[in-house]
matplotlib code that plots the C-alpha trace (Angstrom):
import matplotlib.pyplot as plt

x = [78.1, 76.1, 77.6, 77.0, 79.1, 81.9, 82.0, 81.8, 84.8, 86.7, 86.1, 87.2, 90.4, 91.2, 90.7, 92.8, 95.6, 95.4, 95.6, 98.5, 100.5, 99.6, 99.7, 103.5, 103.6, 101.5, 103.7, 106.9, 105.4, 104.3, 107.7, 109.6, 110.0, 110.6, 113.3, 114.7, 117.1, 118.5, 117.8, 119.9, 118.1, 114.7, 115.7, 116.6, 113.2, 111.4, 113.6, 112.4, 108.8, 109.7, 109.4, 106.1, 103.9, 102.0, 101.5, 100.1, 97.3, 96.1, 94.5, 92.2, 91.2, 90.4, 88.4, 86.4, 85.7, 84.7, 82.3, 80.8, 80.4, 79.0, 77.2, 76.2, 73.7, 76.3, 78.8, 76.4, 75.4, 79.0, 80.4, 77.5, 77.1, 80.8, 81.5, 83.5, 85.8, 86.4, 87.1, 89.7, 91.3, 91.4, 92.9, 95.5, 96.5, 96.8, 99.0, 101.1, 101.7, 102.6, 105.0, 106.9, 107.4, 108.2, 110.3, 113.5, 112.9, 114.6, 117.4, 116.2, 115.6, 112.3, 111.0, 111.8, 110.4, 107.0, 106.8, 107.9, 104.9, 102.7, 104.0, 103.4, 99.8, 99.0, 99.8, 98.3, 94.9, 94.1, 95.5, 93.0, 90.0, 90.1, 89.8, 86.9, 85.1, 85.4, 84.4, 81.3, 80.6, 80.9, 78.9, 76.2, 75.0, 71.4, 69.8, 66.3, 64.0, 65.9, 69.2, 70.4, 72.6, 70.6, 73.2, 75.6, 79.4, 79.3, 77.4, 80.5, 82.7, 81.3, 83.6, 83.7, 84.8, 87.4, 88.9, 88.9, 90.8, 93.3, 93.8, 94.6, 96.8, 98.8, 98.9, 100.2, 102.8, 104.0, 103.9, 106.0, 108.6, 108.9, 109.2, 112.0, 113.8, 113.8, 114.7, 117.4, 120.8, 122.8, 121.4, 118.0, 117.4, 118.2, 116.0, 113.2, 113.3, 113.3, 110.4, 108.4, 108.4, 107.3, 104.6, 103.5, 102.7, 100.4, 98.9, 98.3, 96.3, 94.2, 93.7, 92.6, 90.1, 88.8, 88.5, 86.8, 84.3, 83.8, 82.9, 80.2, 78.6, 78.7, 80.1, 80.5, 83.0, 84.6, 84.9, 86.6, 89.1, 89.9, 90.3, 92.7, 94.5, 94.9, 96.3, 98.8, 99.9, 100.6, 102.7, 104.5, 105.3, 106.9]
y = [75.2, 78.4, 81.8, 82.9, 79.9, 80.8, 84.3, 83.1, 80.8, 83.7, 86.0, 83.2, 82.7, 86.4, 86.7, 83.5, 85.0, 88.2, 86.4, 84.2, 87.1, 89.9, 87.5, 87.3, 91.1, 91.5, 88.9, 90.7, 94.0, 92.5, 90.9, 94.2, 95.0, 91.3, 90.4, 93.8, 94.5, 97.7, 100.0, 98.1, 94.8, 96.5, 97.9, 94.4, 93.1, 95.9, 95.4, 91.8, 92.9, 96.3, 95.2, 93.3, 94.7, 97.3, 94.8, 92.2, 94.6, 94.7, 91.3, 92.9, 95.7, 93.2, 91.0, 94.0, 95.0, 91.4, 91.3, 94.6, 93.5, 90.1, 90.4, 94.1, 93.2, 91.1, 93.9, 96.5, 94.4, 93.6, 97.1, 98.7, 96.1, 95.7, 99.4, 100.0, 96.9, 97.6, 101.2, 100.3, 97.9, 100.7, 103.2, 100.7, 99.8, 103.6, 104.2, 101.1, 102.2, 105.7, 104.4, 102.3, 105.4, 107.9, 105.9, 106.6, 110.3, 111.4, 109.9, 110.7, 107.6, 109.0, 109.6, 106.0, 104.6, 106.2, 104.9, 101.4, 101.5, 102.5, 99.4, 97.2, 98.3, 98.7, 95.0, 93.7, 95.3, 93.9, 90.5, 90.2, 92.0, 90.1, 86.9, 88.3, 89.5, 86.3, 84.2, 86.2, 85.9, 82.1, 81.8, 84.2, 87.6, 88.9, 90.5, 91.9, 91.2, 93.8, 92.0, 94.9, 94.1, 94.6, 93.6, 95.8, 95.8, 93.3, 90.9, 90.7, 90.2, 86.7, 83.9, 82.1, 85.3, 86.2, 82.7, 83.4, 86.6, 84.8, 82.1, 84.6, 86.5, 83.4, 82.3, 85.6, 85.8, 82.2, 83.0, 86.1, 84.3, 81.5, 84.1, 85.9, 82.6, 82.2, 85.7, 86.6, 85.2, 85.0, 85.9, 87.1, 83.9, 81.7, 83.6, 83.8, 80.0, 79.3, 81.7, 80.2, 76.8, 78.3, 80.4, 77.4, 75.3, 78.0, 78.6, 74.9, 74.7, 77.8, 76.6, 73.1, 74.6, 77.0, 74.4, 71.9, 74.6, 75.5, 71.9, 71.9, 74.9, 73.7, 70.3, 68.3, 65.8, 68.6, 70.8, 68.0, 67.5, 71.2, 71.4, 68.4, 69.9, 73.3, 71.5, 69.5, 72.7, 74.4, 71.5, 71.3, 74.9, 74.6]
z = [18.8, 19.1, 18.5, 22.1, 23.3, 20.9, 22.3, 25.9, 25.2, 23.6, 26.6, 28.9, 26.9, 27.0, 30.7, 31.2, 29.1, 31.2, 34.5, 33.4, 31.9, 34.3, 37.2, 37.3, 36.8, 40.0, 41.8, 40.9, 42.1, 45.4, 45.9, 45.3, 49.0, 49.9, 47.4, 46.6, 49.5, 47.9, 45.1, 42.6, 43.3, 43.1, 39.8, 38.6, 39.7, 37.8, 34.7, 34.4, 33.7, 32.2, 28.5, 29.0, 31.8, 29.7, 26.8, 29.2, 30.1, 26.5, 27.3, 29.8, 27.4, 24.7, 27.1, 28.2, 24.6, 23.7, 26.6, 25.7, 22.0, 22.6, 26.0, 26.6, 29.3, 31.2, 30.8, 32.1, 35.1, 36.0, 35.7, 37.6, 40.3, 40.9, 40.4, 43.6, 43.3, 39.6, 40.3, 43.0, 40.5, 37.9, 40.3, 41.4, 37.8, 37.0, 40.1, 39.3, 35.7, 36.7, 39.2, 36.6, 34.5, 37.2, 39.7, 37.8, 37.2, 40.4, 42.4, 45.9, 48.0, 49.4, 45.9, 44.8, 48.1, 47.5, 43.9, 45.2, 47.6, 44.7, 42.7, 45.7, 46.4, 42.7, 42.3, 45.6, 45.3, 41.9, 42.9, 45.6, 44.1, 40.8, 42.7, 44.8, 41.6, 39.6, 42.6, 42.9, 39.2, 39.4, 42.7, 41.5, 42.9, 43.6, 40.5, 40.0, 37.1, 35.0, 35.7, 37.9, 40.9, 44.1, 46.7, 48.6, 49.0, 51.8, 49.7, 47.5, 50.5, 51.4, 52.6, 49.3, 47.4, 50.1, 49.7, 45.9, 46.5, 48.8, 46.2, 43.4, 45.7, 46.5, 42.8, 41.6, 44.3, 43.5, 39.8, 40.3, 42.4, 39.8, 37.1, 39.0, 39.5, 35.7, 34.8, 37.3, 38.5, 41.7, 45.1, 43.8, 41.8, 44.8, 47.2, 44.6, 44.0, 47.8, 48.3, 45.4, 47.1, 50.4, 48.8, 46.7, 49.7, 51.1, 47.7, 47.2, 50.4, 49.5, 45.9, 47.0, 49.5, 46.9, 44.2, 46.5, 47.6, 43.9, 43.0, 45.7, 44.1, 40.5, 39.8, 36.6, 35.1, 33.1, 36.2, 38.1, 35.2, 35.1, 38.8, 38.9, 35.9, 37.7, 40.8, 38.7, 36.8, 40.1, 41.3, 37.9, 38.0, 41.4]

ax = plt.figure().add_subplot(projection="3d")
ax.plot(x, y, z, "-o")
ax.set_aspect("equal")
plt.show()
């Protein structure tokens, strides 16, 4: 196995770890106004990810560092061509992190409500845009002879990429609901479990459509195995 292949697999593992671990963080943040009927319940939801949310983001930092170290040209093309989506993701993650730290600083309901909105949008925006970004990476984007991105923003918002964003949004919401069903008790646990099943059905439809479209772009025996494995993992989780 060549060294470039080893590094590529390492980057893939790091991003996979990030999406698995940060995925339920995003899901819990998006479900905050849905399952949190009052301030106490919203505090319970936040407490489930309080000890881990910032540690989970280390996977992203490490993945970016590994990409820069092993594939600097890929890194440069990605972060320049996808500048606006990645900037929006960064701003959303900053707002979300600040919200976790500042929400409890004051007791006014309006203060907490504003930070709850920051947690929601700081979770929802990356949940969609990460799917859009990686769908475009897999599908391919227009590059010139110097490997510089020559498309515009709307080139990134193609139907395949938007379906990828919808799929990651559904996956993270489902993952968050399952996580809350495991980490809470009583009324929140019951409603989270019921919501996970409902979200899972919609997510399964989007995931099957996205995986099927993906296999028409690049198909191999290994790709089919991974696609079936992903579908079975989703069903097993539910």
